[in-house]
C-alpha positions as CSV (number, residue, x, y, z in Angstrom):
1,X,52.1,126.2,124.7
2,X,53.1,122.5,124.2
3,X,52.7,120.7,120.9
4,X,49.9,118.7,122.4
5,X,46.8,120.8,122.1
6,X,43.2,119.7,121.5
7,X,41.7,122.3,119.1
8,X,38.2,120.6,119.5
9,X,37.9,121.3,123.0
10,X,40.4,124.2,123.5
11,X,42.4,122.1,126.0
12,X,45.9,121.1,126.4
13,X,46.7,117.4,126.4
14,X,48.8,116.0,129.3
15,X,50.4,112.8,130.2
16,X,51.4,111.3,133.6
17,X,53.8,108.3,134.0
18,X,50.8,106.1,134.5
19,X,49.0,107.2,131.3
20,X,49.5,105.4,127.9
21,X,49.3,108.6,125.9
22,X,48.4,112.2,126.0
23,X,44.8,113.1,127.0
24,X,42.5,115.7,128.8
25,X,39.3,115.5,130.7
26,X,36.2,116.7,128.9
27,X,34.6,119.7,130.5
28,X,31.3,121.5,130.0
29,X,31.0,125.2,129.2
30,X,31.3,126.2,132.9
31,X,34.7,124.2,133.1
32,X,33.2,121.3,135.2
33,X,34.4,117.8,134.3
34,X,31.7,115.7,132.5
35,X,31.2,112.3,133.9
36,X,30.2,109.3,131.8
37,X,27.3,106.7,132.5
38,X,29.7,104.8,134.8
39,X,30.3,107.9,137.0
40,X,33.9,108.3,135.8
41,X,35.3,111.4,133.9
42,X,35.1,111.3,130.2
43,X,38.5,111.7,128.4
44,X,39.6,113.0,125.1
45,X,42.6,111.1,123.9
46,X,45.1,112.6,121.5
47,X,45.4,110.7,118.3
48,X,48.6,108.9,118.3
49,X,50.8,111.0,116.1
50,X,54.5,111.1,115.8
51,X,56.1,113.8,118.0
52,X,57.3,116.8,115.9
53,X,61.0,116.1,117.0
54,X,60.7,112.5,115.7
55,X,58.9,113.4,112.4
56,X,59.6,110.9,109.7
57,X,62.2,112.0,107.4
58,X,62.0,111.4,103.6
59,X,63.3,108.0,102.7
60,X,66.0,108.1,100.0
61,X,66.7,105.0,98.1
62,X,70.2,103.8,99.2
63,X,72.8,104.2,96.4
64,X,75.6,102.0,96.9
65,X,78.9,103.8,97.0
66,X,81.2,103.3,94.1
67,X,84.5,101.7,95.4
68,X,87.6,103.8,95.1
69,X,89.3,103.2,91.8
70,X,92.6,104.9,91.2
71,X,93.3,106.6,88.0
72,X,95.0,104.2,85.7
73,X,98.0,105.5,83.8
74,X,97.4,103.8,80.4
75,X,101.0,104.0,79.3
76,X,102.3,102.5,82.6
77,X,99.6,99.7,82.4
78,X,100.6,98.9,78.9
79,X,104.2,98.7,80.0
80,X,103.5,96.4,82.9
81,X,101.4,94.2,80.6
82,X,104.3,94.0,78.0
83,X,106.8,93.1,80.7
84,X,104.5,90.4,82.0
85,X,104.0,88.9,78.6
86,X,107.8,88.9,77.9
87,X,108.4,87.2,81.3
88,X,105.8,84.6,80.5
89,X,107.3,84.0,77.0
90,X,110.8,83.8,78.4
91,X,109.7,81.1,80.9
92,X,108.2,79.2,78.0
93,X,111.3,79.6,75.9
94,X,113.5,78.4,78.7
95,X,111.2,75.4,79.2
96,X,111.5,74.7,75.5
97,X,107.8,75.0,74.8
98,X,108.0,77.8,72.1
99,X,108.3,77.1,68.4
100,X,111.5,78.4,66.9
101,X,109.9,81.3,65.1
102,X,108.3,82.7,68.2
103,X,111.4,82.1,70.2
104,X,113.5,84.1,67.7
105,X,111.1,87.0,67.8
106,X,111.2,87.0,71.6
107,X,115.0,86.9,71.7
108,X,115.2,89.6,69.1
109,X,112.9,91.8,71.1
110,X,114.7,91.1,74.4
111,X,118.0,91.9,72.7
112,X,116.6,95.2,71.4
113,X,115.4,96.2,74.9
114,X,118.9,95.4,76.2
115,X,120.6,97.5,73.4
116,X,122.1,94.4,71.9
117,X,122.4,93.5,68.1
118,X,120.8,90.2,67.4
119,X,121.8,88.3,64.3
120,X,119.8,85.0,64.9
121,X,122.8,83.1,66.2
122,X,121.5,82.7,69.7
123,X,121.8,78.8,69.9
124,X,125.4,78.7,69.0
125,X,127.8,78.4,71.9
126,X,129.9,81.3,70.8
127,X,127.1,83.2,69.0
128,X,126.8,87.0,68.8
129,X,124.4,87.1,71.7
130,X,126.7,85.3,74.1
131,X,129.6,87.4,73.2
132,X,127.6,90.6,73.5
133,X,126.4,89.6,77.0
134,X,130.0,88.8,78.0
135,X,131.1,92.2,76.9
136,X,128.4,93.6,79.2
137,X,130.0,91.7,82.2
138,X,128.1,88.4,82.0
139,X,129.8,85.4,83.0
140,X,129.1,82.0,81.3
141,X,128.1,79.4,83.9
142,X,128.0,75.7,83.3
143,X,124.5,74.9,84.8
144,X,125.5,71.3,85.5
145,X,128.3,72.5,87.7
146,X,126.7,75.3,89.4
147,X,127.3,75.9,93.1
148,X,123.6,75.9,94.0
149,X,121.8,72.7,93.3
150,X,118.5,74.1,94.4
151,X,116.7,77.1,95.9
152,X,117.4,76.1,99.4
153,X,121.2,75.9,99.0
154,X,121.1,79.4,97.4
155,X,119.0,80.9,100.2
156,X,121.1,79.2,102.9
157,X,124.2,80.8,101.4
158,X,122.6,84.2,101.3
159,X,121.8,83.9,104.9
160,X,125.1,82.3,106.2
161,X,127.4,84.7,104.3
162,X,125.4,87.9,103.9
163,X,122.8,87.6,106.6
164,X,120.0,88.1,104.0
165,X,116.7,86.4,104.3
166,X,114.4,85.6,101.3
167,X,112.6,88.9,101.3
168,X,115.9,90.8,101.3
169,X,117.2,88.7,98.5
170,X,114.1,89.2,96.4
171,X,114.2,92.9,96.9
172,X,117.9,93.1,95.7
173,X,117.0,90.9,92.7
174,X,113.8,92.8,91.9
175,X,111.5,89.8,91.8
176,X,110.6,86.6,93.4
177,X,112.9,83.6,93.7
178,X,111.6,80.5,91.9
179,X,113.0,77.1,91.0
180,X,113.8,78.5,87.6
181,X,115.9,81.3,89.0
182,X,119.5,81.3,87.8
183,X,121.0,81.0,91.3
184,X,124.6,81.4,90.3
185,X,123.8,84.6,88.5
186,X,121.6,85.8,91.3
187,X,124.5,85.2,93.7
188,X,126.9,87.3,91.6
189,X,124.2,90.0,91.3
190,X,123.8,90.1,95.0
191,X,127.4,90.2,95.8
192,X,127.8,93.1,93.3
193,X,125.1,95.1,95.0
194,X,126.6,94.5,98.5
195,X,130.0,95.7,97.2
196,X,128.5,99.1,96.1
């Protein structure tokens, strides 16, 4: 039995391609079609209902999905923030924009991280910090007589002598190249890493 049944008349509704909806003719008790005043058959039309297969489903309020947030390692995040702060302070110190007390505190902390003893004599030409750095393999460079007057000259030499492009150089140095980069020191570091 189809899902289109008229319980009032005990008939099954049907639909042909020319019909708008399901319907059946109305018959008398003997099964004869009843005609209306105009002489045409009377019809019982099925009420427009949604077919069972297309029954409306419950509407649920759309809940926006929470974007993926990776778990944050608090200790790692604190370390990264500390490194960023030290880098920013170092840039300010190099530019001469830190007061002496803050500059001394920064240098003391940087020396501590590097395993160097800091006695406050950082501004003297032959101070303890300079000597300790030399003992660790640092080379004192006269910035006024450096072999690289600018970033372009440095990158050109990296390309012409070693075949390294900027991304290769930055990867070896562990950070971006800027106008404040110590190009002579960076050149020595790259040469050292190539020799390994």
